[in-house]
C-alpha positions, 0 to 999 in steps of 0.5 A: 444053646441056653444055660439057666438055673430053674425052680423045679415047683411045677416044672411042666416041660419035665412033668410033660415027659415023666421026670419026678423032680420032687426029690429036687429044690433047684435044677441047672438046665442046660437048652441046645438047638438040634441039628435035625428040623420036623419036617415043617422046617420049624426047630427042634431043643434038648434040655438036660436037667442037672443036679449037683452036677449029675444029670437028672434027667432031659427032654426034647422040645417041638417049637411051635408044637403044644405043649410040644415036649416029648422025651429024649427016648423018643426021638428015634420014634418021631424019626420013624413017625415022619415029625422029625427030618434027620 
């Protein structure tokens, strides 16, 4: 797990999954290593974005994929498509 504050201007992982960060100047990000793995055995991470203690969004990231970012809502689809192992 990692935590830290990030300037929201041009923060690509959020933009790649359709999260609008324009209303925010800065956010707090907590990143978790998920128990699931990719079908290649590589790791999967989930990042949660908070502003003033409120969750404003999040995204997943597939290790070694470019860009590798996915909406957390797509996790089930990625499992069904065989990209992620349960």
